[in-house]
N, C-alpha and C positions, 0 to 999 in steps of 0.2 A: 840061555841055550848056548852051547858051544859049537862053533863053526870053524872049519878049516877052509881058507881061501888063499888063492895065489894072487897077490896084489904086488905091483912093483914097489920097491923101496922108495922111489922118488914120489910116487903118488901118496903113499902113507906119510912121508915126511911133510909134503905140502899140505895135506889134510890136517895134520897135527899142528903145523905152524899157523894156518889160517883159522883153525878152530880154537887155538890156544889150549889144546888138550894136553894133558900130562901122559896119557896112555893111548895106545892104539885103539883099545875098546871105546874109550871116551870119544876119540876122533871119529870113529865109525858110527857111533850113535848120533853124534851131531850131524854128520853127513847124511845119514839115512833120514833123520827127522827133517832136515832141510829139504831133501829131495821129495819126500812125501808131501810136505806143505806146498812146495812149488807145483807139484802135479795136481793137487787139489785146487789150487788157485786157477790153474789152466782149465780144469774141468768146469769150475764155476763160471769162468769167463766164456767158455764155449756154450754153456747152457744159456747164458744171458744173450749171446749172439743169436741163438736159435729161437729164444723166447724172450724178447726185450721186456724190460720193466715198464709197467704202466704207472703213470702218475695221475691220481684221481683228483688232486687239488691243484689250484694255481698257487703261485707264490703268495699272493695276497690272502687267499683262503687259509693257507698254512700259518701266516702271520697272525691272522685273526684267531685261529684255533689255539695258537700258543699263548696268546694274550689272555685267554679266558681263565 
């Protein structure tokens, strides 16, 4: 998809430098992928806070299960 966006030159240059991208398109792809991943991690973290994980086995029970 082709997109026109107004983004400062400094921001583009920094994104290209940090991502080691050769093109603006590549740098923007890296930035978007990184942003999306970080937001998904935040969502997962928030869901765990609301509904904590339950552990059904003790450490010894897990060791025993793994040794079988």
